C-alpha positions, 0 to 999 in steps of 0.5 A: 459551484459553477452554473453547469454543476448547479444544473447537474446537481438539480438532476441528481439525488444527493447520494448520486451527486456525492458519489460523482464528486468523489469519483471526480476527485479520485479520492475514494478507490472503492464504493461502500457496499454496506454489510451486516458486520461492517463497522458503523460510521461512529466506530470509524470516527473512533478509529480516526480519532485514535489514529490522529492521537497515535493511540491503539484502537479497538480491534475489528471483531473476530466475527468480521467477514471479508465482505465486512472488511471490504466495507470497513476498508472503504469507509476508512479509505474515504476518511483517509482521502480527506486527511491524506490527499488524492489517491496515489495508488495501492499496496498489495499486502501479505504477499510474503509467505512469512508475513502471511504466516504471522497473520494466519492467512494464505492470501494477499490483501490490498489497501490504498495509498494517498499522496501525503503518505509518501515522503521523500528519500532521507526523510526524518520521521518520529519513531512514534509515527503511529499507534503500532509503528513498523518499518519494512523493505518494500518496492514501488512500481509506477503504472505506465498504461491501463494494459497492466490490468490484463497482465497475467505474468511478471513479464507482461506487468513490466511491459506496462510499468515505466518506473521501479521506485525504492520504498521503505514502507512505514505501516501502522497496525493501529489496533490494541492487539496486533497478534489477534489480526488476521487477513480479514482484520489487516484488510479492514485497516487498509493494510496499515497504510500510514507513511512510506519513504520513496527513493529515486526511480529507475526507468524501465528499459524500453527494449525487450532484452533490457526488460528481460534482464530487469525481470530476472534481476528483480526476482533474484535481487538481495534486498537488504535493510542496514543501519548506519554502521552497515549492520543488517536489520532485515531483508530477503530475496526478490522471489520471497514476494509471490515467487516474483515481486511483479506477481503482486501486481498481477494479484492486485489487478485481479483483486481490484477488478473484483471490486469494479476498480482498475489501475490507472496510468501514473499510479504507484503500486507497493509490492509488499514486504521483503523483510520482517515487520520491524519496530522503529527506534529513536536514533535509527537510520535505516537504509534499503539496498537492492543488490543485483539491480544495477541503477536501483539506488538505496533509500533511507529513513531516519527515526527521531 
């Protein structure tokens, strides 16, 4: 520790210094606000041990409230940051009505993504990469500037985004009984963030006409997951995510603001699922296409 830092340390309580260092490191997106139903540190340690062993862990209690889930998520994120590196961005989850129905909710949820969760295009991943491993068609955008936090429409979001990035997310539902998860439980487990494979970014046009074209293309695109033989595994339309995929960013910015957070330049945002959540199988090569968006290249993952 440097001399200036030592002087600062003497002037702060241990808790305040820990909070300051965490904020400087950029590893913990949200403060921990303790609630009665928040999982204890000992319970979180069990969750992390189970995650490391890729074995299903105990479900969040059925009595957990959304405030309890936020506290639990923050504790989990603190541990994930220590394990998976600096904060890379966020994911909006349950943004597709079909996926919401599966988890008995009508609201999206959010989680955090960390740098070592993100793999390069063409990555080979164990089919047993998690306790309850899945894969899904997704898409990332990269934040250009802080103006995105005030965006209220997809068009305004696009003005503050500089890249569209192909993305196959590899979530892990982690718990012993996934069918019992609801929106609260999904929030508590950081929306199952585990891994994801990102492809080559597409630069957002600087001119208004180009942005208008891209805006329509993202809404109308046919998102296709196919196997090595070209047979369709799953997919959907761009509009399946909240009417327009960039509406996920509008929702996320509002949800983060409610937690005292904001999107930062360079961060990535996962927009949610355009497909059903699918179980990986050894030997499967899955490729994701975005038909109708010229220049947005496919991204591929292979499961061993």
